[in-house]
C-alpha positions in Angstrom: -49.1 -34.9 92.6 -52.4 -34.8 94.2 -53.4 -37.0 97.2 -56.4 -38.0 95.0 -54.0 -39.4 92.2 -51.7 -41.1 94.6 -54.7 -43.0 96.4 -56.1 -43.8 93.0 -52.9 -45.3 91.7 -52.4 -47.4 94.9 -56.3 -48.5 94.7 -55.7 -49.5 91.2 -52.5 -51.6 92.4 -54.6 -53.6 94.7 -52.7 -52.2 97.8 -55.9 -50.5 99.3 -58.0 -53.4 99.1 -55.5 -56.6 98.9 -58.5 -59.1 98.3 -57.0 -61.1 95.5 -57.4 -64.7 96.0 -54.8 -66.0 93.5 -51.4 -65.0 92.0 -53.1 -65.1 88.7 -55.6 -62.5 89.8 -52.9 -60.0 90.9 -51.1 -60.5 87.5 -54.4 -59.7 85.7 -54.6 -56.5 87.4 -51.1 -55.3 87.2 -50.5 -57.0 83.8 -46.7 -57.3 84.3 -45.0 -57.7 87.6 -41.2 -57.1 87.6 -39.3 -60.3 88.4 -35.6 -60.2 88.1 -35.7 -60.5 91.6 -37.9 -63.5 92.1 -38.5 -62.6 96.0 -39.8 -59.3 94.7 -42.2 -60.9 92.6 -43.3 -63.1 95.4 -43.9 -60.3 97.6 -45.5 -58.2 95.2 -48.1 -61.0 95.0 -48.4 -61.3 98.8 -48.9 -57.5 99.4 -52.0 -57.4 97.0 -53.6 -60.8 98.2 -55.2 -62.5 101.0 -54.8 -66.1 102.3 -51.8 -66.9 99.8 -48.3 -68.4 100.4 -45.4 -68.4 98.2 -46.1 -71.9 97.3 -49.3 -70.7 95.4 -47.0 -68.9 93.1 -45.0 -71.8 92.6 -48.0 -73.7 91.9 -49.2 -71.3 89.2 -45.7 -71.5 87.7 -45.0 -75.1 88.0 -48.3 -77.0 87.8 -51.0 -74.6 86.3 -48.6 -72.8 84.1 -51.2 -69.9 84.3 -48.1 -67.5 85.0 -44.7 -67.4 83.1 -41.7 -65.3 83.8 -39.9 -63.9 80.6 -38.2 -60.8 79.1 -40.9 -58.4 78.3 -41.2 -54.5 79.3 -37.8 -52.6 78.9 -35.9 -55.9 78.1 -36.6 -56.8 81.8 -37.9 -60.1 83.4 -41.6 -59.9 84.2 -44.1 -62.1 85.7 -47.4 -62.3 83.5 -50.5 -64.4 82.9 -49.7 -67.0 80.4 -52.4 -65.9 78.0 -51.0 -62.3 78.1 -47.5 -63.6 77.0 -47.9 -63.9 73.2 -49.3 -60.4 72.4 -47.1 -58.5 75.1 -43.8 -60.3 73.8 -44.7 -59.2 70.0 -45.0 -55.4 71.5 -42.0 -55.4 73.5 -39.6 -57.7 72.2 -38.6 -55.6 69.2 -37.8 -52.7 71.5 -34.6 -54.1 72.9 -33.2 -56.4 69.9 -30.8 -53.7 68.8 -29.5 -53.1 72.6 -29.0 -57.0 73.0 -26.8 -57.3 69.8 -24.8 -54.5 70.8 -24.1 -56.0 74.5 -23.4 -59.4 72.8 -20.6 -57.7 70.9 -19.3 -55.9 73.8 -19.0 -59.2 75.7 -17.1 -60.7 72.9 -20.1 -62.8 71.3 -20.3 -62.1 67.7 -23.8 -62.6 65.7 -22.9 -65.9 64.3 -21.7 -67.1 67.7 -24.7 -65.9 69.3 -26.9 -67.7 66.8 -25.0 -71.0 67.6 -25.5 -70.4 71.2 -29.2 -70.1 70.9 -29.0 -73.4 68.9 -27.3 -75.1 71.7 -29.9 -73.9 74.2 -32.8 -74.9 72.2 -31.5 -78.4 71.6 -30.6 -79.0 75.0 -34.0 -77.9 76.5 -35.6 -80.1 73.8 -33.6 -83.1 74.8 -33.7 -82.5 78.5 -36.7 -80.5 79.5 -36.2 -77.6 82.0 -32.5 -76.6 82.8 -31.2 -73.7 85.0 -28.7 -71.0 84.1 -25.7 -73.0 85.4 -26.8 -76.1 83.3 -27.0 -74.0 80.3 -23.9 -72.2 80.7 -22.0 -75.5 80.9 -23.5 -76.7 77.4 -22.9 -73.4 75.7 -19.3 -73.2 77.3 -18.6 -76.7 75.9 -19.7 -75.4 72.5 -16.7 -73.2 72.6 -18.9 -70.0 72.8 -17.9 -67.2 75.3 -20.2 -67.1 78.6 -18.2 -65.1 80.9 -19.2 -61.8 82.5 -22.6 -60.9 81.2 -22.3 -62.8 77.9 -24.6 -65.8 78.8 -27.1 -63.4 80.2 -27.5 -61.8 76.9 -27.5 -65.0 75.0 -30.4 -66.1 77.2 -32.0 -62.9 76.5 -31.7 -63.2 72.8 -33.2 -66.5 72.9 -36.1 -65.2 74.9 -36.5 -62.1 72.5 -36.9 -64.7 69.5 -39.8 -66.2 71.4 -37.8 -69.4 71.9 -37.7 -69.7 75.9 -39.5 -68.6 78.7 -38.7 -69.2 82.4 -40.9 -72.1 83.6 -40.9 -74.3 86.5 -38.9 -73.7 89.7 -35.6 -75.6 90.2 -34.1 -75.2 93.6 -36.1 -72.2 94.2 -35.4 -70.4 90.8 -37.4 -70.4 87.5 -35.7 -72.6 85.0 -35.6 -72.3 81.3 -38.0 -74.2 79.0 -38.9 -74.0 75.3 -41.8 -71.7 74.9 -43.9 -74.0 72.6 -43.4 -76.8 75.0 -44.5 -74.8 77.9 -47.2 -72.5 76.6 -48.4 -74.4 73.4 -48.2 -73.1 69.9 -48.4 -69.1 69.6 -51.5 -67.6 68.4 -51.4 -64.7 65.9 -51.3 -61.3 67.1 -52.9 -58.0 65.8 -50.8 -55.2 66.6 -53.5 -52.5 66.9 -55.4 -54.9 69.2 -52.4 -55.6 71.2 -51.6 -51.8 71.7 -55.3 -51.2 72.7 -55.1 -54.1 75.3 -51.8 -52.7 76.6 -53.2 -49.3 77.1 -56.5 -50.6 78.6 -54.9 -52.9 81.0 -52.1 -50.5 82.1 -54.9 -47.9 83.0 -56.8 -50.6 84.9 -53.9 -51.4 87.1 -51.9 -48.0 87.1 -54.3 -45.1 86.4 -54.7 -42.3 86.5 -51.5 -41.9 84.4 -50.3 -40.1 81.4 -49.2 -41.4 78.0 -45.6 -40.9 78.9 -46.0 -42.9 81.9 -47.1 -45.9 80.0 -44.3 -45.3 77.6 -41.7 -45.4 80.4 -43.2 -48.6 82.0 -43.6 -50.6 78.8 -40.6 -49.6 76.9 -42.6 -48.7 73.9 -42.2 -45.6 71.7 -44.8 -42.8 72.7 -46.1 -42.8 69.2 -47.0 -46.6 69.7 -48.7 -45.8 73.2 -50.7 -42.7 71.8 -51.9 -45.2 69.1 -53.1 -47.6 71.5 -54.7 -45.0 73.5 -56.4 -43.7 70.4 -57.7 -47.0 69.5 -59.6 -47.1 73.0 -62.0 -44.4 71.8 -64.9 -44.0 74.2 -63.2 -46.2 76.7 -60.6 -43.7 77.4 -61.4 -40.9 79.9 -59.4 -37.8 80.2 -59.4 -36.0 83.6 -59.2 -32.4 84.3 -55.7 -32.6 85.2 -55.0 -34.2 81.9 -54.4 -37.7 83.2 -56.1 -40.8 81.8 -58.3 -43.4 83.2 -60.3 -45.9 81.5 -64.1 -46.7 81.9 -65.0 -49.6 84.1 -61.8 -49.3 86.1 -62.5 -50.6 89.7 -63.6 -48.3 92.0 -61.1 -46.4 94.5 -60.7 -47.6 98.1 -58.7 -46.1 101.0 -55.0 -46.1 101.4 -53.5 -49.2 102.4 -52.7 -50.3 105.9 -49.0 -50.1 106.9 -47.5 -53.0 104.8 -43.9 -54.2 103.7 -43.3 -54.3 99.9 -40.5 -56.2 98.4 -37.6 -55.2 96.1 -38.6 -53.7 92.8 -42.3 -53.6 93.8 -44.7 -52.2 91.2 -45.4 -49.2 92.8 -41.8 -47.9 92.4 -41.8 -48.7 88.5 -45.3 -48.0 87.1 -44.9 -44.2 86.2 -42.3 -41.7 85.3 -42.0 -40.2 88.7 -41.9 -42.3 92.0 -41.7 -39.0 94.2 -45.2 -39.4 95.6 -44.1 -42.7 97.2 -40.3 -42.0 98.1 -40.4 -38.2 98.7 -37.0 -37.0 99.6 -35.7 -40.7 100.2 -35.4 -41.6 96.6 -31.4 -41.9 96.9 -32.0 -44.5 99.7 -34.8 -46.5 98.1 -33.0 -46.8 94.7 -29.4 -46.8 93.8 -27.8 -47.7 90.5 -30.9 -49.5 89.4 -31.5 -51.5 92.5 -34.9 -51.0 94.3 -34.9 -52.0 97.7 -37.8 -53.1 99.8 -39.8 -50.5 101.6 -42.4 -50.0 104.3 -45.5 -48.2 103.1 -47.5 -46.2 105.6 -50.2 -44.0 104.4 -49.1 -44.3 100.9 -45.5 -43.1 101.5 -42.3 -45.1 101.9 -41.2 -44.6 105.7 -38.5 -47.2 105.8 -36.3 -49.8 103.9 -36.0 -53.4 105.1 -34.0 -56.6 104.8 -34.5 -60.2 105.7 -31.6 -61.7 107.6 -31.7 -65.0 109.4 -35.5 -65.3 108.8 -36.1 -62.0 110.6 -37.3 -58.6 109.1 -34.9 -55.8 110.0 -36.4 -52.2 109.4 -34.3 -49.1 108.7 -36.7 -46.2 109.2 -36.3 -42.8 107.8 -37.4 -41.1 111.2 -38.6 -42.6 114.2 -42.0 -44.6 113.8 -44.8 -44.0 116.2 -46.0 -47.1 118.6 -49.1 -47.8 116.4 -47.2 -47.9 113.2 -44.2 -49.8 114.5 -46.6 -52.6 115.7 -48.5 -52.7 112.6 -45.2 -53.1 110.6 -44.0 -55.8 113.0 -47.2 -57.8 112.7 -46.7 -57.3 108.7 -43.0 -58.6 109.0 -44.1 -61.8 110.7 -46.7 -62.3 108.0 -43.9 -61.9 105.2 -41.7 -64.6 107.2 -44.8 -66.8 107.1 -45.5 -66.2 103.5 -42.0 -67.0 102.3 -41.3 -69.9 104.5 -44.3 -71.6 102.8 -42.6 -72.3 99.7 -41.6 -75.8 99.1 -41.4 -76.1 95.2 -41.5 -79.8 94.2 -38.5 -80.6 91.7 -40.4 -80.5 88.3 -37.9 -82.9 86.8 -39.7 -85.6 88.6 -42.6 -85.4 85.8 -42.6 -84.7 82.2 -42.9 -80.8 82.3 -43.0 -80.5 78.5 -46.7 -81.6 78.3 -46.0 -84.6 76.0 
């Protein structure tokens, strides 16, 4: 990959100019932010914004409801703008229905039992409002349905795929489950062609230049659907000399980002078919068995992984760092700690969270 492409992609990701002033603005640019590790979603917002703390994301989820977390691309939890939930769910949910049914059977949950479990979950949320996973496990188990191993995970996934539940407010620092209609309102109709075109446009805005295969990999959609969306863009689509695609009106590129710490499952590691331009020969260190570790990004390349222990960032450089780089990353590490420390989500059960 040329340096030009790498710089353009990092710029599209808001890393070269982290000037976003709200979590919703970051989600607007990236469309969908991986969120099965909630701290990773928090830190993805931090790295692309200025003047925010983790409490701003909590407010967007709890109070404003401008953002929502649910199962979308590739059957994985993502953080998106609430207004993007409907059409993106309509595109992505059908891609993992068969796999979900197969996993439920493997976990000892037959189709009729899964249906009953979803009913238990819906009734509990309707009667009691937001509930965490442990509370829902108790209710499903009490109904005589298997929840051990990964069974509950895939039962909750089934409820999400059916559009019945999403992750809503934070309870004890983690997103709780809510009924989709209670939390986001009645769903609007979705025009599939318009949704495919919007997917292509928004992906290229936050990830371009890219190829159709990159979008298919990121979204989990079939290549034929991705290509259909790109065709619908028509004259708004721009093909570069190298064959990669961009979209007219995309933000102007900026310089490479300053040294910065990125969290686990950061979008720069998940947005394209290859992440070699970021991790180079260190791919086996950065990602193992589906786990994407936090990295330090310097001049557009991963130079270290890091962990947070006892309120301090511990770097594990791939090679010795020069004095200026080490100082810059140390300053950013202190900023990470401050950002995460300012996250005292109020227990949403103190108010009526269903908007009624």
